[in-house]
N, C-alpha and C positions, 0 to 999 in steps of 0.2 A: 529691499534686497539685503541679504546678510553677506556683507563683503568679508571674505576670508583674508584678513590683514592683521598684522601684529597689533596687540591690544593698545599700546600707547598711541600708535598712529590712528587706530580706530577711534580713539577718544578725541584726538586732535582734529580729525577730519570729519567728525560725526555730522556737522552741518552740511558738508559738501555732499555726503552720500544721500542727503534728502533733497537735493536740488533737482529741478526738472531735467537739466542737461545730463545729469549723471544717470537718471533713469533711462533717458533716450540712448545714452552711450551703452549702458548695460544691455538693453534690448538688442542693440546693433551687434555688440560683441558676442552675446549668446547665440544669436542667429548665425553669425559668421562661423563660430566653432561647430555649429550643427551641420552647416552646408558646405564648408570648404576647409582646406588645410590652413591652420593659423598657428603662428608662433608668437611667444613661447608656448609650450604645453600649458593648459589651464591652471594647474596648481602653481606654476611659476610666475604668473602675471605680476604678483606683488612681492616677488622674492627679495627685491632690494630692501623692502621695508621689514621683511621677516628677520633679516640678519642684522638690521641696523635700527634698533628702537629709537624713538624721537630724542630722548635725553642722552643717547650714546653717540649721536652724530657729531663728528669732528671735522670731516671733510665732505664736500658735495662735489661730485663730478657730473656734469650734464652731458648727456648724449641726445641723439635725435630719434632714432628709429631702431627697433630690435633687428637683429640679423634675420634674414628671410630665407636662409637655406637650411636643409635638414640638420638637426642635431646641434645647431649652434646656440641659439638664444635660450637663456634660462632666467631672464628677468633682471639682469644686471647689465648696464651699458658697458660696451666694449669687451665684455667677458664672454668666453665660450666654455662649453662643458668639457670635462676631462676627455682627453683623447682626440679632440677635434683640432684640425690644423688651425694655426693662428691666422685670422684675417689681417690684411695689410696694415690697417690702423693700429691693431694691437701689437704687431711686430715693431712698429715705430715707437709705440709707447715703451715697450721693453728696451728698445735701443737707447731711448733717452734716459731711462732709469740706469742702464749700464753706464752710460756716459756721465750722468750726474752723480750717481752714488757708488759706481763700481760694482754693482750687483750683476752677476751673469744672467743671461736669458733663462727664465724658469722652464721647468719641464712640463708645465701645464698652463693653459691660458685661462683657467678658472680663477676668477678674482674674488671668490667667496672669502678667501683669506684676508682681503682688504676690507670687505663688508663687515666681517666679524670684528674688525678693529675700529669700526666707526666711520667707514667711508661709504656714503650713500651714493650708489652708482645708478643715477636716475636718468632714464630715457624720457624725452618729452612725450612720446607716444609709447604705450606699453604693450601694444599688440600689432601684428602685421600679417597679411596674407602671404603664404608661401610664394617665393619667387617674384613678389610684387612690392618693391621698396616704396614706402610712403603710402601704401594702400589704406591704412587706417588713420591717416592724418586728417585733421579738421572734422573729427567726429565727436570731440569732447575731451579726449585725453589731455590735450594741451592745457585746457582750462583746469583740469584736475591737477596736473603736475605744476602749473603756476601756483595753485593754492598751497601745494606742498612747500614750495620755496618761500612763499609769503609767510606761512606759519613759522618756518625756521627763522626767517629774517626778523619777524616780530618778536619771537620768544627767546631766541638764543643769541648769545654774543660769542665773539672769538672763534667763529667757524672759518674754515678755508673753503672758498668757492673757486673751483677750477673750471674755467670757461674757455673751451677750445673751439675756435671758429666763430663766424659771425652769428650763426643761429643761436648758439649757447650764450653768446655775449648779449644778444638782444633779449633773450629770455631772462637773463640775470641782471639786466640794466638797472633795476631799482634797488639792488642790494647796497646797503650802507657800508661803504668801505672804510668808514672811520671806526666801526665796531667789529669789523671782520677783515680778513685778508682776501682780496679778490684778485685772482691770477688769470690773466688773459694772454692768449697767443693764437697763432694759426692752428688749424685742426691737424691731428696726426695722420690724416689720409695722405697717401702718396702724392696726391694732386697738390697738396699745400704744405707738407711737412718741412720742406726745405725753405719755406718762406717765413720761418720764425718759430716753428714747433721745436725743431732740433736746437738744443742749446738754451731752451727756456728755463731749465733748472727748476721746474715747478715742484718736483718731488722733494728736493732739499729745502726749497723756500717754504713749502708747506710744513715740513718738520721743524725748521728753525722757528717758525711762528708758533707752532703748537708748544714747543719747549718754552719759548719766551712767555707764553700765557699759562704756563703751569700744567700743560697737558702731556700725555704720553705721545711720543712721535709714532708714526706709522711705519711698520716694517714692510716697505714696498717690495 
């Protein structure tokens, strides 16, 4: 299969695309797009990679599943397309940025502006059926996105990994915190944000680390 993914990632993940699980996953996803409503739209499946080449990654934020309502998902975890109301977790992310850095709530929930600065906004599962959260879990995406994180962890140093909630923390458990900054807290969901997400100061901590390691901070 010719995967439409940014060239540096295509090279890094070439072995992955040849594995049997990826062929099975590809067949499943193609069939789903033909027979039912799936998000994000096909051209956006690998959007996080398109905007954040392998050597440009500075920060990795791990999400779980794409948004499953119309017009929301466009291939970046937590992000929504311009003009779409903010989901509750994204509202809480912006509240923490306001509290941490003094930046007011932005006019759009589109986080491409982060991706273009080197923030890889990676969901564990890259597709989902409309209105059915988790419907494409355990089909192979998690194996693929684990490989993405392993590639970064093996080849790159001084990255910031932001792991919100137990799912992301399990997925990133192997990351070497002596060579990178690993930030963990509760998830920004309204169900858990008051149990340690608010006040985590992850955005200023990430920037402090980037500056200390000679990198440009992120304009959150």
